[in-house]
C-alpha positions as CSV (number, residue, x, y, z in Angstrom):
1,M,29.8,-3.3,-6.4
2,S,29.4,-0.3,-8.8
3,A,31.9,2.3,-9.7
4,Q,30.3,4.6,-7.1
5,G,30.7,2.1,-4.3
6,K,27.1,1.1,-4.0
7,T,26.3,-2.6,-3.4
8,Y,23.4,-4.0,-5.4
9,V,21.3,-7.1,-4.5
10,S,21.9,-10.0,-6.9
11,T,19.1,-11.2,-9.0
12,D,18.9,-14.5,-7.1
13,D,18.7,-12.7,-3.7
14,R,16.1,-10.4,-5.0
15,K,14.0,-13.3,-6.4
16,I,14.2,-15.1,-3.0
17,R,13.2,-11.9,-1.2
18,E,10.3,-11.3,-3.6
19,E,9.1,-14.9,-3.2
20,K,9.1,-14.6,0.6
21,I,7.2,-11.3,0.5
22,F,4.6,-12.8,-2.0
23,N,4.1,-15.9,0.2
24,F,3.7,-13.8,3.3
25,V,1.1,-11.5,1.7
26,K,-0.7,-14.5,0.2
27,K,-0.8,-16.1,3.6
28,Y,-2.4,-13.1,5.3
29,H,-4.8,-12.2,2.4
30,L,-5.7,-15.8,1.5
31,D,-9.4,-15.2,2.1
32,L,-9.5,-12.4,-0.5
33,L,-8.0,-14.8,-3.2
34,K,-11.0,-17.2,-3.0
35,P,-13.6,-16.6,-5.8
36,G,-16.9,-15.1,-4.7
37,V,-15.7,-13.9,-1.3
38,A,-15.9,-10.2,-2.0
39,S,-18.1,-8.1,-4.2
40,Y,-17.5,-4.5,-5.2
41,K,-21.3,-3.9,-5.0
42,K,-21.4,-4.6,-1.2
43,K,-20.5,-2.3,1.6
44,Y,-17.7,-3.5,3.9
45,E,-16.1,-2.3,7.1
46,N,-12.5,-2.9,8.3
47,V,-11.1,-4.4,5.1
48,V,-8.0,-3.6,3.1
49,I,-9.2,-1.1,0.5
50,H,-7.4,-0.5,-2.8
51,G,-8.1,2.3,-5.2
52,S,-7.3,5.7,-6.5
53,A,-9.5,7.6,-4.0
54,I,-9.5,7.4,-0.2
55,I,-11.7,9.8,1.8
56,F,-10.6,10.5,5.4
57,S,-12.9,11.6,8.1
58,R,-12.2,14.7,10.1
59,E,-11.9,12.5,13.2
60,Y,-9.2,10.4,11.5
61,L,-7.2,13.5,10.3
62,N,-7.4,15.0,13.8
63,K,-6.1,11.7,15.3
64,Y,-3.1,11.1,13.1
65,I,-0.2,13.3,11.9
66,H,-0.1,11.7,8.5
67,A,-3.2,10.4,6.6
68,L,-1.0,7.8,4.9
69,Y,2.4,6.6,6.0
70,P,4.8,8.9,4.0
71,E,7.1,6.2,2.7
72,P,7.1,4.4,0.3
73,F,5.1,6.4,-2.2
74,Y,2.5,5.3,-4.8
75,Y,2.0,1.6,-4.2
76,G,0.8,-0.3,-1.2
77,E,-0.1,2.5,1.1
78,E,-3.5,0.9,1.6
79,D,-2.0,-2.2,3.3
80,L,-0.1,0.1,5.8
81,L,-3.3,2.1,6.3
82,Y,-5.2,-1.1,7.2
83,L,-2.6,-2.1,9.8
84,K,-2.6,1.3,11.4
85,C,-6.4,1.5,11.5
86,M,-6.8,-2.0,13.0
87,R,-4.1,-1.4,15.5
88,Y,-5.7,1.8,16.8
89,Q,-9.4,1.0,16.3
90,S,-10.0,3.4,13.4
91,K,-12.7,2.3,11.1
92,I,-12.3,1.7,7.3
93,V,-15.4,1.7,5.2
94,Y,-15.7,0.6,1.6
95,D,-18.9,2.1,0.3
96,P,-19.9,1.5,-3.4
97,S,-22.5,4.3,-3.3
98,V,-19.6,6.8,-3.2
99,K,-18.7,7.6,-6.8
100,V,-15.3,9.2,-7.9
101,W,-14.3,10.0,-11.4
102,H,-10.7,8.8,-12.1
103,A,-8.5,9.5,-15.1
104,A,-6.9,6.1,-15.2
105,G,-3.2,6.2,-15.3
106,A,-3.0,10.0,-15.2
107,S,-0.5,10.1,-12.4
108,A,1.8,7.7,-14.4
109,T,1.7,9.8,-17.6
110,N,4.1,12.6,-18.4
111,S,3.1,16.1,-19.5
112,K,3.1,15.2,-23.2
113,G,0.7,12.4,-22.5
114,D,3.2,9.6,-23.2
115,R,3.6,6.7,-20.9
116,C,7.1,5.8,-20.0
117,T,6.2,2.2,-19.6
118,L,9.6,0.8,-18.5
119,K,10.4,3.6,-16.1
120,R,6.8,3.4,-14.7
121,E,7.1,-0.4,-14.2
122,I,10.5,-0.1,-12.5
123,F,9.2,2.6,-10.2
124,R,6.1,0.5,-9.4
125,Y,8.1,-2.6,-8.8
126,E,10.7,-0.9,-6.5
127,N,8.0,0.7,-4.4
128,F,5.9,-2.4,-4.2
129,V,8.9,-4.3,-2.7
130,K,9.7,-1.4,-0.3
131,T,6.1,-1.4,0.8
132,K,6.0,-5.1,1.5
133,E,9.3,-4.9,3.4
134,L,7.8,-2.1,5.5
135,Y,4.6,-4.0,6.0
136,I,6.5,-6.9,7.5
137,E,8.4,-4.5,9.8
138,V,5.1,-2.9,11.0
139,L,3.6,-6.4,11.7
140,K,6.6,-7.2,13.9
141,D,6.6,-3.9,15.8
142,E,3.5,-3.2,17.9
143,N,4.6,0.4,18.5
144,F,5.4,1.3,14.9
145,Y,2.8,4.0,14.6
146,E,3.1,5.5,18.1
147,N,4.7,8.7,16.7
148,E,1.9,9.0,14.2
149,I,-0.8,9.7,16.9
150,R,-1.4,13.3,17.9
151,K,-1.1,13.7,21.6
């Protein structure tokens, strides 16, 4: 326990939790880990997409209160988006003909242009773990997104 009264997870507990999350994600995305299964040159529907640009249809934005689940931020939102879309029959399309210019790492760079590598990695890691814990919660709860649908 810290001086402020907060309890921290021990390194061993954290490693066990991380391993469980990794194994869970690996189990459900196993087909994506096989070589030659996916090609960035082909169009796909209803797959987990990952990237810096996601374009939402007007129909999607009219259906849901939030385009992406608000928490956690920055890493893993696409996995949660996939679960929501599959649960409520919203289509996801990966289309390689759509081109987007992306300044790689711009959102992780400060105003001076310096990268705070350690801070960025800690932030990324913490949010990755939060997202995977939320992912498991969403899988267990069939009604998780009920409040996200506009009535």
